[in-house]
Structure formats: C-alpha cells, structure tokens
C-alpha positions in Angstrom: -22.4 17.2 82.4 -23.9 13.8 81.7 -27.3 15.7 79.9 -24.4 17.4 77.8 -22.8 14.5 76.7 -26.4 12.6 75.6 -27.1 15.9 73.9 -23.9 16.1 72.1 -25.0 11.7 71.1 -28.2 12.7 69.9 -26.8 15.4 67.6 -23.9 13.0 66.0 -26.4 10.6 65.2 -28.2 13.0 63.5 -25.6 14.6 61.2 -26.1 11.6 58.6 -29.7 11.1 58.5 -29.7 15.5 57.7 -27.1 15.7 55.2 -28.2 12.6 53.1 -31.6 14.3 53.6 -30.0 17.6 52.2 -28.3 15.9 49.4 -31.4 14.0 48.0 -32.8 17.6 47.9 -30.7 19.4 46.4 -30.0 16.8 43.5 -34.0 16.5 43.4 -34.0 20.3 43.3 -31.6 19.9 40.2 -34.2 17.3 38.3 -37.3 19.6 39.3 -35.6 22.7 37.4 -35.8 23.8 33.7 -35.2 26.6 31.7 -38.0 28.9 30.9 -37.8 28.1 27.2 -38.0 24.4 27.3 -41.0 22.7 25.9 -42.9 20.6 27.7 -41.5 17.4 25.8 -37.9 18.6 26.7 -38.9 18.6 30.4 -40.2 15.4 30.2 -36.6 13.9 28.7 -34.8 16.3 30.9 -36.8 14.7 34.5 -36.0 11.1 33.0 -32.5 11.9 32.0 -31.7 13.3 35.7 -34.5 11.1 38.0 -33.3 7.5 35.9 -36.5 6.6 36.6 -38.8 3.4 34.2 -41.1 5.7 32.7 -43.0 4.1 30.3 -40.9 4.8 26.8 -37.6 4.3 28.6 -38.5 0.6 29.3 -39.0 0.6 25.3 -36.7 -2.1 24.4 -34.2 -1.6 21.4 -36.2 -3.9 19.5 -39.7 -2.5 19.5 -38.2 1.7 20.2 -37.9 2.3 16.8 -41.9 1.7 15.9 -42.3 4.8 18.2 -42.4 8.5 16.9 -39.4 9.9 17.9 -39.7 13.4 20.1 -38.5 16.6 19.2 -36.8 18.3 20.9 -33.4 21.5 20.0 -30.2 20.8 20.2 -29.1 23.9 22.4 -31.9 21.6 24.6 -29.4 18.4 24.7 -26.4 21.1 25.4 -27.8 22.5 28.1 -28.3 19.7 30.6 -25.1 17.8 29.5 -23.4 21.4 30.3 -23.4 23.9 33.3 -25.5 22.8 36.6 -27.4 20.4 34.8 -24.2 18.6 33.6 -23.3 18.1 36.9 -25.5 15.0 37.1 -23.6 13.8 34.0 -21.1 13.5 35.7 -21.8 10.7 38.3 -23.6 8.0 36.2 -24.8 7.1 32.6 -27.1 9.8 30.7 -29.2 7.9 27.9 -31.5 9.4 25.4 -33.2 7.4 23.6 -36.5 8.0 20.7 -34.9 12.0 20.3 -35.6 13.9 17.4 -32.8 16.9 17.4 -33.6 20.2 16.1 -30.7 22.4 15.2 -26.8 21.7 15.7 -25.6 20.6 18.9 -22.5 22.3 20.5 -21.6 21.0 23.7 -18.2 21.8 25.2 -16.3 22.1 28.7 -17.9 19.4 30.4 -17.7 15.9 32.0 -19.6 12.9 31.6 -19.7 9.2 32.8 -21.5 7.7 30.1 -23.1 8.9 27.3 -25.3 7.1 25.4 -28.1 7.9 22.5 -30.1 5.6 20.7 -32.7 5.8 18.0 -32.5 9.6 16.8 -32.4 11.7 14.3 -29.0 14.7 14.7 -28.4 17.5 12.6 -25.1 18.5 13.6 -23.0 17.6 16.5 -20.1 19.0 17.6 -18.1 17.5 21.1 -15.1 19.8 21.9 -12.9 19.5 25.4 -15.3 17.2 26.4 -14.3 13.9 29.0 -16.4 10.6 29.5 -15.5 8.1 31.9 -17.4 5.8 29.6 -18.1 4.7 26.5 -19.8 7.2 24.2 -22.4 5.2 22.2 -24.7 5.8 19.7 -27.0 3.4 18.2 -29.9 3.4 15.5 -29.2 7.0 14.3 -30.3 9.4 11.4 -26.7 11.7 11.2 -27.5 15.1 8.2 -24.4 17.2 8.5 -21.4 16.9 10.8 -20.9 14.7 13.5 -17.6 15.9 15.3 -15.5 15.2 18.4 -12.6 17.1 18.8 -9.8 17.5 21.9 -11.7 15.5 24.1 -11.0 12.3 26.1 -13.0 9.4 25.6 -13.0 5.7 27.1 -14.0 4.4 23.9 -16.0 5.1 21.1 -18.9 2.9 19.4 -20.8 3.9 16.8 -23.9 1.5 15.0 -25.9 1.7 12.4 -25.6 5.1 11.9 -27.1 6.2 8.4 -26.8 9.6 6.9 -29.4 12.2 5.0 -27.9 15.0 3.0 -29.1 18.6 4.0 -30.0 20.2 1.1 -28.8 23.8 0.8 -30.3 26.5 -0.8 -27.8 28.0 -4.0 -28.1 31.0 -6.7 -28.4 28.2 -9.4 -31.2 25.9 -8.0 -35.1 26.1 -8.8 -35.2 23.4 -6.7 -34.4 26.0 -3.8 -31.6 23.3 -2.5 -27.4 21.2 -3.5 -27.3 18.1 -2.2 -23.4 18.1 -3.7 -20.9 15.9 -2.3 -19.6 18.7 0.2 -23.2 18.3 2.1 -22.9 15.1 2.9 -22.8 14.4 6.4 -19.6 13.7 8.2 -17.7 12.1 10.9 -15.0 13.7 12.3 -12.5 12.7 15.6 -9.7 15.6 16.3 -6.4 15.6 18.6 -8.6 13.7 20.9 -7.9 10.5 23.3 -9.5 7.4 23.0 -8.5 4.9 26.0 -10.6 1.5 24.4 -12.0 0.9 21.0 -12.7 3.1 18.7 -16.0 1.1 16.5 -18.1 2.0 14.0 -20.2 -1.3 12.1 -22.8 -1.2 9.6 -23.4 2.6 8.6 -23.5 4.4 5.8 -21.6 7.3 5.8 -19.7 9.1 3.0 -16.6 10.9 4.7 -15.2 9.4 8.1 -12.0 11.6 9.3 -9.3 10.7 12.0 -7.0 13.0 13.0 -4.1 13.8 15.5 -5.9 11.2 18.3 -4.3 8.4 19.8 -6.6 5.3 19.7 -6.3 2.1 21.5 -7.8 0.2 18.5 -9.4 1.0 15.6 -12.3 -1.3 14.1 -14.4 -0.2 11.1 -16.9 -3.1 9.1 -19.6 -3.1 7.1 -19.8 0.4 5.8 -21.7 1.5 2.5 -21.5 4.8 0.5 -24.4 7.1 0.6 -24.8 7.5 -3.2 -22.5 7.9 -6.3 -19.5 10.0 -5.3 -17.2 8.0 -3.8 -17.0 7.9 0.0 -14.0 8.9 1.9 -12.2 7.0 5.0 -9.1 9.4 6.3 -6.9 8.5 9.1 -4.2 11.4 9.3 -1.7 12.0 13.0 -3.4 8.9 14.4 -1.9 6.6 17.4 -3.3 3.3 17.5 -2.7 -0.3 18.8 -5.3 -2.7 16.4 -6.5 -1.0 13.0 -9.3 -3.4 11.6 -11.1 -2.2 8.2 -13.2 -4.8 6.3 -16.6 -5.1 4.3 -16.2 -1.5 2.9 -17.8 -0.3 -0.1 -17.0 2.4 -2.3 -14.6 4.4 -0.6 -11.9 5.9 -0.8 -9.2 4.9 2.0 -6.3 7.6 3.0 -4.1 6.6 6.3 -1.5 8.7 6.5 1.1 10.2 9.5 0.5 7.2 12.0 1.4 5.0 14.2 0.1 1.7 14.8 1.7 -0.2 17.6 0.1 -3.5 16.7 -1.4 -4.1 12.9 -3.4 -2.3 10.5 -5.1 -5.0 8.2 -7.6 -3.8 5.3 -9.6 -6.6 3.7 -12.9 -7.7 2.1 -13.1 -4.7 0.5 -14.1 -2.6 -2.4 -12.2 0.5 -2.8 -12.4 3.4 -5.2 -8.1 4.1 -3.9 -6.0 3.1 -0.9 -3.3 5.7 -0.5 -1.0 4.7 2.7 1.9 7.2 4.0 4.1 8.2 7.0 2.6 5.0 8.7 4.5 3.4 11.7 3.4 0.0 12.1 5.3 -2.4 15.0 3.7 -5.7 13.6 1.6 -6.7 10.3 0.5 -4.6 7.6 -2.1 -6.9 5.5 -4.3 -6.5 2.7 -6.4 -9.3 1.5 -9.3 -10.1 -0.6 -9.2 -6.0 -1.4 -10.7 -4.8 -5.0 -9.1 -1.4 -6.0 -11.8 -0.3 -9.1 -10.3 3.2 -10.4 -12.8 5.4 -12.5 -11.2 7.8 -14.0 -10.8 10.7 -11.9 -10.1 10.1 -8.7 -9.6 12.5 -5.4 -7.1 13.3 -3.5 -7.0 15.8 -1.2 -3.7 15.9 1.0 0.1 14.6 -0.1 1.7 11.2 1.3 4.9 11.2 1.5 7.5 9.2 3.2 5.8 6.3 5.1 7.3 4.2 8.0 6.0 0.9 9.3 7.0 -1.4 11.9 5.7 -3.5 8.9 5.4 -1.3 6.1 6.1 2.0 4.9 4.3 4.3 2.4 5.6 6.7 -0.6 3.3 9.5 -2.6 3.4 12.4 -4.5 1.9 15.8 -3.5 -1.7 16.0 -4.4 -3.1 18.5 -2.5 -3.4 20.4 1.2 -5.1 18.5 4.4 -8.0 19.1 5.6 -8.1 22.5 7.2 -9.7 23.5 10.7 -11.0 26.5 11.2 -12.9 28.4 13.9 -16.3 29.4 14.0 -18.5 30.8 16.6 -15.7 28.9 18.5 -16.1 25.4 17.2 -14.1 24.3 15.0 -15.0 23.3 11.3 -13.8 21.3 8.2 -13.5 23.7 5.0 -14.4 21.6 1.9 -11.1 19.6 0.5 -9.2 20.3 -2.0 -9.1 18.1 -5.1 -7.1 16.5 -7.9 -7.4 14.4 -10.7 -5.6 11.2 -10.8 -5.6 7.9 -13.1 -3.4 5.9 -10.7 -4.2 4.2 -7.0 -0.9 4.8 -5.1 0.1 2.4 -2.2 3.8 3.3 -0.6 5.4 2.4 2.5 8.8 2.7 4.1 9.6 0.0 6.8 7.5 -3.3 8.1 7.7 -6.5 9.4 5.3 -8.6 7.1 3.3 -7.4 4.4 1.2 -9.7 2.6 -1.5 -9.2 -0.4 -3.6 -11.4 -0.7 -6.6 -11.4 -3.5 -5.4 -8.5 -4.6 -7.7 -7.0 -8.0 -6.7 -3.9 -9.4 -7.4 -1.7 -12.1 -4.6 1.0 -11.5 -0.8 0.9 -10.2 -0.2 -0.1 -7.4 3.3 2.0 -6.0 5.3 0.7 -3.4 8.7 2.5 -3.0 10.9 3.0 -0.8 10.3 0.2 1.1 11.8 -1.8 4.2 10.1 -5.4 4.6 12.1 -6.6 7.4 10.4 -9.8 7.3 8.9 -11.4 4.2 6.9 -9.8 1.3 4.1 -12.2 -0.4 1.6 -11.2 -3.1 -0.8 -14.5 -3.0 -4.1 -14.3 -5.9 -5.8 -11.2 -7.4 -5.4 -9.8 -10.4 -2.6 -7.3 -10.6 -2.4 -4.1 -12.9 1.4 -3.0 -12.1 4.1 -2.8 -8.9 6.3 0.0 -8.4 8.5 -1.3 -5.9 11.5 0.6 -6.3 14.3 1.2 -3.7 12.7 -1.8 -1.7 14.4 -4.0 0.9 13.1 -7.1 1.5 14.9 -8.8 4.7 13.9 -12.0 3.7 11.4 -13.7 1.2 10.2 -12.2 -1.5 7.4 -14.4 -2.9 5.3 -15.1 -5.7 2.6 -17.7 -5.6 1.1 -19.6 -7.8 -2.4 -18.2 -7.7 -1.1 -14.9 -8.6 -2.2 -13.6 -12.3 -1.5 -10.0 -14.0 -3.3 -8.0 -16.1 -2.0 -8.0 -20.1 0.7 -5.0 -20.1 1.0 -5.3 -16.4 4.8 -4.6 -14.5 6.6 -5.2 -11.5 9.4 -2.3 -11.1 12.5 -3.7 -8.5 14.8 -1.1 -9.9 17.9 -0.7 -7.1 15.8 -3.2 -4.5 17.4 -5.6 -2.1 15.7 -8.9 -2.0 17.0 -11.8 0.5 15.4 -14.6 -1.5 12.8 -14.4 -4.2 10.3 -17.2 -3.9 8.4 -18.2 -7.1 6.7 -21.4 -9.0 8.2 -22.4 -12.3 4.8 -21.2 -13.8 5.5 -18.1 -15.8 2.0 -16.8 -15.7 2.5 -15.3 -12.0 4.8 -12.8 -12.9 4.1 -10.0 -15.3 4.4 -8.8 -18.8 7.7 -6.7 -18.2 10.3 -6.6 -15.0 12.4 -3.7 -14.0 15.6 -5.8 -12.7 17.8 -2.7 -12.8 20.4 -2.7 -9.9 18.4 -5.1 -8.0 20.5 -7.6 -6.0 19.2 -10.9 -4.3 20.5 -13.9 -2.1 18.9 -16.3 -3.5 16.1 -17.8 -5.8 14.3 -20.6 -4.6 11.1 -23.0 -5.5 7.4 -21.6 -4.1 7.8 -24.5 -1.1 10.9 -23.3 -0.5 12.8 -26.7 0.0 14.9 -27.1 -2.3 16.6 -24.2 -4.8 15.8 -24.2 -8.5 17.2 -27.3 -10.1 19.1 -27.7 -13.8 16.2 -28.9 -15.2 14.7 -25.4 -14.8 17.2 -23.7 -17.4 14.6 -22.3 -19.5 12.8 -21.0 -17.2 15.6 -18.6 -16.7 15.7 -17.6 -20.1 11.8 -16.8 -20.4 12.5 -14.9 -16.7 15.0 -12.7 -18.3 13.1 -12.1 -21.6 10.8 -10.4 -19.0 13.2 -7.6 -18.8 13.7 -6.5 -22.2 11.6 -3.6 -22.1 13.6 -1.6 -19.7 16.6 0.7 -20.4 19.8 -2.1 -21.0 21.5 -2.4 -17.3 24.8 -5.3 -16.9 23.8 -5.9 -13.4 20.8 -7.7 -13.1 22.3 -10.0 -15.9 26.0 -10.5 -13.9 24.1 -10.8 -11.1 22.1 -14.2 -11.6 24.9 -15.3 -13.9 27.4 -15.3 -10.7 24.1 -16.2 -8.6 23.6 -19.8 -11.1 27.2 -20.6 -11.1 27.6 -20.5 -7.0 24.6 -23.1 -6.9 26.0 -25.2 -9.7 23.6 -24.9 -12.5 26.5 -24.2 -15.4 24.1 -24.9 -17.9 21.5 -21.4 -17.1 24.2 -19.6 -16.6 25.8 -20.1 -19.6 22.1 -19.3 -21.3 21.6 -16.0 -19.2 24.9 -15.1 -20.4 24.6 -15.6 -24.1 21.2 -13.9 -23.3 23.0 -10.9 -21.7 25.4 -10.8 -24.8 22.5 -10.6 -27.3 21.0 -7.5 -25.7 24.4 -5.6 -24.7 24.6 -6.2 -28.9 21.4 -5.2 -29.8 21.9 -2.3 -27.1 24.9 -0.8 -29.1 23.7 -1.3 -32.3 20.2 0.6 -31.8 22.9 3.5 -30.1 24.9 3.6 -32.7 27.6 2.7 -31.1 29.4 1.1 -34.1 32.4 -0.4 -32.8 31.3 -2.1 -30.0 28.5 -3.0 -32.1 31.2 -4.5 -34.8 33.1 -6.5 -31.9 30.3 -7.9 -30.5 28.8 -9.1 -33.6 32.6 -10.6 -34.8 32.6 -12.4 -31.3 28.9 -13.7 -31.7 30.3 -15.7 -34.4 33.6 -16.3 -33.6 33.4 -17.8 -30.2 29.2 -17.4 -29.0 30.5 -14.5 -26.8 33.1 -16.8 -24.6 29.9 -19.1 -24.4 30.4 -21.5 -27.2 34.2 -21.9 -27.9 33.5 -24.9 -30.4 32.1 -22.0 -33.0 36.4 -20.9 -33.0 37.2 -24.5 -34.1 34.3 -24.9 -36.7 35.7 -21.6 -38.3 39.2 -22.7 -38.3 38.8 -26.1 -39.8 36.5 -24.4 -42.2 39.3 -21.7 -42.8 41.8 -24.6 -43.6 39.9 -26.3 -45.8 38.9 -23.4 -48.0 42.2 -21.7 -48.0 43.8 -25.3 -48.9 41.4 -25.9 -52.1 42.0 -22.1 -53.2 46.3 -22.6 -52.7 45.4 -25.8 -54.5 44.6 -24.1 -57.4 48.1 -22.1 -57.6 51.0 -22.8 -59.8 52.9 -22.7 -56.7 50.9 -25.2 -55.8 51.9 -27.6 -58.6 55.2 -26.6 -58.7 55.9 -27.9 -54.9 53.6 -30.9 -55.3 51.1 -30.0 -52.9 47.2 -31.1 -54.5 45.8 -30.8 -51.0 47.6 -27.6 -49.6 45.9 -28.0 -45.9 49.4 -27.7 -44.4 49.9 -24.0 -46.3 46.4 -23.2 -45.0 46.8 -24.0 -41.8 50.3 -22.2 -40.9 48.8 -19.1 -42.6 45.7 -19.2 -40.8 47.2 -20.0 -37.3 49.8 -17.2 -36.5 51.5 -19.2 -33.0 51.3 -22.4 -34.8 54.0 -23.9 -37.5 53.8 -27.2 -39.5 56.2 -26.5 -42.2 59.2 -23.8 -42.2 59.1 -24.3 -46.0 55.3 -23.6 -46.6 56.6 -19.6 -44.8 58.9 -19.2 -47.9 56.0 -19.8 -50.5 55.4 -16.3 -52.7 52.2 -16.7 -54.3 51.7 -14.8 -57.7 48.5 -13.2 -59.4 44.8 -12.2 -57.6 44.9 -15.4 -55.3 47.4 -14.1 -52.9 44.8 -11.1 -52.2 42.5 -14.2 -50.4 45.4 -15.0 -48.3 45.9 -11.4 -47.1 42.0 -12.0 -45.6 42.9 -15.5 -45.0 45.8 -14.5 -42.6 44.0 -11.8 -41.0 41.3 -14.0 -39.9 43.2 -16.0 -38.1 44.3 -13.4 -36.4 41.3 -12.3 -35.0 39.7 -15.5 -34.8 43.3 -16.0 -32.6 42.3 -12.8 -31.0 38.5 -13.8 -30.2 39.7 -17.6 -28.8 42.5 -16.1 -26.3 40.0 -13.4 -24.7 37.4 -16.2 -24.2 39.4 -18.2 -22.8 40.4 -15.0 -20.6 36.5 -14.8 -20.0 37.1 -11.3 -21.3 34.7 -11.8 -23.4 31.6 -13.0 -21.1 
C-alpha cells in the first residue's frame, strides 16, 4: 500500500513537466513547419515571427532598418502565417514584420491576432476581412501601391505613420507606354464597418484617397497629409461613430464627412482644401473649423449626396450630386468601385444642430452653405477672407458674432433668410460685413457691441443706416425693417428708429414704383413729401404755411379782396386750406369770379390731402 502511494506521488510530480515539455514541443513543431512553396527567405521570416528570437535583422533599430535591403516575400505567405494552423501563434502574442517587400495582394480573413505591426515594408495591396486584434494594428514607414482595406473587423487601435504611395501602372488599349496612372489607380486606404476600441491615427502620410465607412471608432486623429500628385485627394467619413475627430495640416484634399456621429468634437484646422462637405452629422460637443483655406479650382469632385446634417454642435445640408461608393464582392473580398463624379463650382458646408460653431481664419474662394442649422449656443466668424455664406433657416440659441478681423471678398453675401438669432454681436466697423445681406423673415432679440457689454448707442445711428443699405440687393420685405424699428424703439434709440423707418418707406416706395403699382406709388410719393412718411410731421407745417402765403397772395389780387378791404388775404387762404378750423365765417360767403377760382379749388383739395396725411401720420398709420 505504501509503495502504491509513493508511485502515485512521483507520477503527480512528473505530470506538469510532461505537459510543459509537450506544449513546448508542439509549439516548436509549428515553428519548424513550412509550406512546400515557401522560399528560403519566407521560411526565415516565419521562423523569426514564430520564435520571436533576436536575430540580426530584428535587432536593427527603426533608424537603421531603412538602410538595409528589404526581403521579398509573397502576399500569400503573409496571409498563411496569419491564418489557419500558423495563425495560432499570432493569437497569443505580437506579430512584428520588418523590412519586407510583399509581392502580390495580401488577403487575410477570419483570424485573430494579439498585436500586429509592420515596419519598413512595401505593400502592393492588402485586405483584412473579419480580423480581430486584441492589441494595436500598427504600420510604420511603408510604401503602398494600391488599396489597403480593413473590413468588418474588430481592432484595439490603428496607427499608420509615414505611409507613402506609388500608383500601379495598368495597361490600357490607348496607351503606347503600357500603363495608365489615372486617378482611379491611385492608392486608397479604407476602413469599412469595423470597430476600433481606441484611436484611428494617420500621421505624416501621402495617400490620395482615404475612406472610413460605417465604423465605430473611439477617436480619429489625422494629421500632416499631402496628396500624391495633381489630382486632389479625398478624405471620406461616412456612417462613422467616433468620440473625437481631429483633422489638421491637410493639404490638397477634398474632405467629405457624412452620416456620422461624434460624441465629443470635430476639429478641422490648419489645412488647404479643395472642398469641404459635411452632411448628416451629429456632434455632441464642438465643431471647430480654424485656419482652413478652401480653394476652388473650377470643377470639384462630388461623389455622393449630403443632406440634412445633425450635430450636437452642428448639422449640414447638401444637394444630391451622385451616389455613395458601392462595395462589390470579388472572390469573396470587398473592393470599392470607381467613384461617380460630377462637376461643381460651389463649395458647400451645412449642418443642422450644433452646440458651438467657430469659423476662425477661413480663406474661401467659393460660397459656403450653412442652411437648416440649429446652433444651441454660439456661432462666431473671426478673421479670414470669405466669399459668401448661406445660413438660411438657421437658429442660433445665444450669440451670432462677426468679429473685427473678418473680411469678405467683393460681391460677397450673407444670407440669413428665415433664421432665428438670439443676439447679433458686431463691431461698429462696416467692413466686417459682406457687400449684401439677406435678412428676409430673420428674427433676433438684440444687437450688441463686439465686447458684448453695452447695447449699440444713439451715436451709432449711421451704423444702422449703412447696415440696412446692405439689404437692398434682395427682394423687398417689410419684416426685417419692422423688426429693427421695434428693437430700436425698445432700447430707446428713437433717432435710429426714425432713420431706419424712413429708409424702410423709401424702399417700399421704390419697390412699388418699379413694380408698376401706380396707386401705391402715388400715395407713397404724397406721404413722403407731405409728412416724411410720418417720421417728419413738420413737413406738413411747412406745406401749410407755404399754401397759406401763396393763397393769400393770389386772393389779394382779386376784385373780391379789394371790395372787402383784405390786402393780404391770409385769413381767407387759411380758411380755404384748413377745413376743420374757421377763423371768420364771412370768408365762406366770398364767391370769387374769374380764373382765380380754379386755383382755390386746388387749394382746398391740397388742404384735404395734407390734413388727411397729417392725421394718418399722427396715428402712426403711414409708418
């Protein structure tokens, strides 16, 4: 019995060693196995990846790695070591590939890796489909010849640094050179319907087309990009869910962000763009567009539609100009078809709901569309040189500010038609405003100085007169004038209210006359001369005095005046002019003979007209 127990104890002690030995041999057997068609270099690379040993090539630092020749392997080899029986190694630890020139496409699907990195590599094309990476997916210092796509995958994070591209030359029937490097062949980077738990980072790279479609990403950081050649590059985000997106130092690109949601903020800054399109976005915090130059070049590619955009900070609106990219299936892997292109000479930005919107230092050659927006807090325009902005049907919950550094191009316009603004903040200088403004059916609660401390004072009456002069290019509407008059009266600036009211009636008269509304035109002409549209009632006093003097002189030349001893005839002229006041009853018994009586017919008629307009002016009906 004692011997059996001792034997059992020895066996239990040996079991762990046996298991460890078996596992080590099993692992060693995977690392020693190769495919028959693998080259010697591919076997060497597999051994390095599998054993993770410190051979000479792997010990090289990134600084010196680029000076050593890249080893040539096939795309099929890369796919084999990441999937199937070989892929079990990468599921447990980092797979790091360095110094490789990968020939042919890489097609990797339905696999899992702990962490994957590539440095100092050349890639023709790569597709990752339904790949799970528990660690970061990182590529540094790489040359890309065609499409690099990640589809329906789940990654911890993506980091792409120093990616440069070289387009593939494809043979064409019309080319004697044997190749075609049209824009459709430029290298492309796509992330499609994937989840990235941390950040998507793309820095210091040269890729002509970048697309993020239907993906959920914690944060997006795109910086220091430049286009490969003459055709402008494209950065597209469509149906993306992210926290923060920061796009900066982008030169020569067209940016289109559509159908996406950002739980924090979207920032686009320090960039030179050919076009900026934002559509159907929800941004819960901030939209910041700062130091961005938009340079239109006559025709701009617009590959898809942007419509009613929503932001926590902003929402954009666009017209349909073409379909979105279409994904097809070829040999079981998704690829992207060439984009549908339309020509346009208009740059569009539009959004629907936003918390804050800030335009800082924008330099734009093309119009900016900013329609159907709801900015719950502030919208400010500070600096830059703007073409035109269409902000029709926009609501600003707190402050709409045009600050002192803002300038506009010649013949520019700002359209605020049917917009609702809580407060307009502006300096006294008129050069911060464009050449024309459309304020039809726009409403606001107050107009304040740039500092926002004191409301515009009576000393700035001329400012309002110049401001409403900018409205004259658009069809006449009574609403914006009445809105401004009511506001000025509310703050006690009667002088400015009078100037604006008089300009309003002048515009109404001009519109009626041009529109051939002859009766209205005539009435307004009479109102202008008789009482200054009710704003200058002293006109009526001057006219009355003038008619009394003229009438008295005319009457004094008649025989009736001489017979009654009335050398001046002023009382008679007064009684004939003012029908409601009688100075002498005898004046009404005088019957003038001869042609003079026809003058006094007109004299009485002028009195009735003048009295009617005076009464209407006192009642405020002519204003």
